[in-house]
C-alpha positions in Angstrom: 31.4 171.0 227.5 33.5 169.1 229.1 34.7 166.8 225.5 35.2 169.8 224.1 38.0 171.8 226.3 41.6 172.4 225.0 43.7 169.0 226.3 46.7 171.3 227.1 45.7 175.0 227.7 48.7 177.1 228.1 49.5 177.6 230.9 49.0 180.1 233.3 52.0 182.2 234.8 52.7 181.7 238.4 49.8 179.5 238.2 47.3 178.8 241.3 48.4 175.2 242.4 45.9 173.4 244.3 47.8 171.6 247.1 45.8 167.9 248.1 47.7 165.9 251.2 46.2 163.2 250.7 45.0 161.2 254.0 48.5 159.1 254.3 50.1 162.2 254.3 48.0 163.9 256.4 48.0 161.0 258.9 51.4 159.9 258.5 53.9 162.0 257.5 53.1 165.4 257.2 56.6 165.9 255.9 55.6 164.8 252.5 53.4 167.3 252.2 55.6 170.6 253.2 58.2 168.8 250.8 55.6 169.2 247.9 54.5 172.7 248.7 58.7 173.6 248.8 59.1 172.2 245.5 55.8 173.5 244.5 57.2 176.9 245.0 60.7 177.0 243.4 58.6 175.8 240.4 57.0 179.5 240.9 54.1 178.0 241.4 51.2 180.1 244.1 50.3 177.3 246.9 47.1 176.8 248.4 46.1 173.9 250.4 42.3 173.7 251.1 40.9 172.7 254.3 37.5 171.3 252.9 39.6 168.7 251.4 39.2 164.6 252.6 39.6 161.2 251.0 39.4 161.2 247.1 37.2 158.1 247.2 39.5 155.5 245.9 39.4 152.8 248.9 35.5 153.0 248.9 35.3 152.4 245.3 37.9 150.1 245.3 35.4 148.3 247.0 32.4 148.6 244.8 30.5 151.3 246.7 30.2 154.1 244.3 27.3 155.5 246.0 29.8 156.3 249.2 32.8 157.6 246.3 29.9 159.7 244.8 29.2 161.3 247.4 33.0 161.9 248.7 34.2 163.1 245.0 31.7 165.7 244.7 33.1 167.2 248.1 36.4 166.9 246.1 35.2 168.1 242.8 33.8 171.4 244.9 36.6 172.0 247.1 38.8 172.4 244.3 37.4 174.3 241.4 38.6 177.5 241.1 42.4 176.8 240.9 44.8 176.2 237.9 45.8 173.0 238.6 45.4 170.3 241.9 48.9 168.0 242.6 49.2 165.4 245.0 52.5 163.5 245.9 50.6 160.4 245.0 49.9 159.1 241.9 47.2 156.4 243.5 44.8 159.3 244.8 46.2 161.4 241.7 44.9 158.4 239.1 41.7 158.1 241.3 40.4 161.9 239.9 41.8 162.6 236.8 40.5 158.5 235.3 38.1 157.9 237.8 36.1 160.0 238.4 34.6 161.5 234.4 33.6 157.8 234.6 32.2 158.1 237.8 29.8 161.2 236.8 29.5 160.2 233.0 26.3 160.3 233.1 25.2 162.9 235.4 24.8 166.2 233.3 26.3 167.8 236.2 28.7 166.8 238.0 30.4 165.0 234.9 31.9 168.8 233.3 32.9 169.5 236.7 34.4 165.8 236.6 35.8 165.5 233.5 36.8 169.7 234.8 38.8 168.8 237.4 40.3 166.1 235.9 42.2 167.9 233.2 43.6 169.8 235.8 44.8 167.1 237.9 48.6 165.9 238.2 50.8 163.8 240.0 53.6 166.0 241.8 56.9 164.7 239.5 54.6 165.2 236.4 53.5 168.0 236.9 56.8 169.4 238.2 58.4 168.4 235.0 56.1 167.9 232.2 54.0 170.9 233.2 56.5 173.3 235.4 59.5 172.7 232.9 61.2 172.0 236.2 64.7 170.2 235.2 67.2 170.2 237.9 66.8 171.3 242.2 68.8 172.3 244.7 69.3 169.8 247.0 71.7 167.3 248.4 71.3 163.8 250.0 74.5 162.0 249.9 74.2 158.1 249.5 72.9 155.2 246.8 68.9 155.5 246.6 66.6 152.6 244.5 62.8 153.5 243.0 59.9 151.5 243.2 57.5 152.7 240.6 53.8 152.8 242.2 51.7 151.0 240.0 48.9 154.0 239.9 51.4 156.8 238.6 53.4 154.4 235.9 50.4 152.8 234.8 47.5 155.6 235.0 49.5 158.4 234.4 52.8 157.5 233.0 55.1 158.2 236.1 58.1 156.9 234.9 61.7 159.0 234.2 60.7 162.4 235.6 61.5 161.8 239.6 64.5 160.2 237.7 65.5 162.8 235.9 65.1 165.3 239.4 66.7 162.6 241.3 70.1 163.0 238.9 70.2 166.5 239.6 70.8 165.6 243.5 74.1 166.1 244.4 76.2 163.3 246.2 72.8 160.7 245.5 73.6 158.2 243.1 70.6 156.1 241.6 70.8 152.3 240.9 67.9 150.8 239.6 65.8 148.6 241.1 65.0 144.8 238.9 61.4 144.4 239.3 60.5 148.4 239.9 57.6 148.1 238.2 56.4 145.1 239.6 54.0 145.9 242.1 54.9 145.6 246.7 51.8 144.1 247.6 50.0 147.2 248.9 47.2 148.0 246.7 44.9 149.8 248.9 42.0 147.1 250.4 43.8 143.8 248.2 46.7 143.5 250.8 43.6 143.8 253.1 41.6 141.1 251.1 44.8 139.2 250.0 47.0 139.9 252.7 48.5 136.0 251.5 49.1 137.0 248.6 50.6 140.6 249.3 53.2 139.6 252.0 54.4 137.0 249.3 54.8 140.5 246.8 56.2 143.2 249.1 58.4 140.0 250.2 59.7 139.6 247.2 60.2 143.2 247.1 62.1 144.0 249.4 64.3 140.6 248.7 65.0 143.1 245.6 65.2 145.8 247.7 67.6 144.8 249.4 69.8 142.9 246.4 70.7 146.5 244.9 72.9 147.0 247.6 71.1 150.7 248.1 70.9 152.3 251.2 67.4 154.1 250.4 64.6 153.6 249.0 62.3 156.6 247.7 59.2 155.9 245.6 56.5 158.8 244.8 53.0 157.4 246.6 53.6 156.5 251.0 51.0 154.1 250.5 53.4 151.9 249.1 55.7 153.2 250.8 55.1 152.0 254.4 54.2 148.7 253.4 57.9 148.2 252.0 58.9 149.7 254.5 57.4 147.4 257.6 58.6 144.5 256.1 62.3 145.7 255.1 61.7 146.5 258.9 60.3 143.1 260.2 63.4 141.5 257.9 66.0 143.3 259.8 67.1 145.5 256.8 69.0 148.7 257.5 67.6 150.3 254.8 66.5 154.4 255.4 62.8 154.4 253.3 61.0 158.3 252.0 58.6 159.9 249.8 61.1 161.0 246.8 59.3 164.6 247.4 62.2 165.6 250.2 65.2 163.7 249.2 63.6 166.5 246.3 63.4 169.3 248.6 66.4 168.2 250.7 63.7 168.2 254.1 65.5 164.1 255.5 65.7 166.5 258.3 63.4 163.6 259.9 63.2 159.8 260.9 63.0 158.0 257.4 59.8 156.0 257.1 59.3 153.0 260.0 62.5 154.9 261.8 61.5 156.3 265.7 61.8 159.6 265.9 
């Protein structure tokens, strides 16, 4: 049974890793996916991108539609079976698979063990690089002062906090200035911003003010939903802050325009 599996099985050499691209990366920022692949390959992984993958099911799950969520989850489980690890450049998607898939199938004799097995092999990108692959530094350069927002799911469900900062500390030319309230939600929250737009707008307004006060020229985070939300508010306020996914900076792939800027 899944419960009898070792919590931390030995890591295979040159592991076969499946990239869970995520909907937002696929549709809005493919460069994040390519940056993730570059980082994973530099860490010694053999990376594949299963074509059958779709959404992790989080929007349906957050809306209480557990039937459709289970259908989506079954597709995800099947698509990612057979890999040593599954990695997502998103704490929210990785958290959905890691934390909520087992609960969705807790009473299912067939899918429960399969969900547990996938959950234990699924990691957020920064956590995987540092905690699993032991990456300590990257070969990249970024001339500027950055600040970092800790996205809710990655932080609270998966413990992603110091891993991106450790890798950012190895980037030549980069200065990290901590964001006051970095652990406070930006107000996106997936469907939360649709259900409670006034509250969401107040939250991202406060976040944008904190970002501007740091004096940083670049905002980084590990979840594209948060980045799109904050980039939009910063742009509407007229702030000259560039917004990027942390993987783009760590991979040295910053040739594309920042999030929210014209190409």
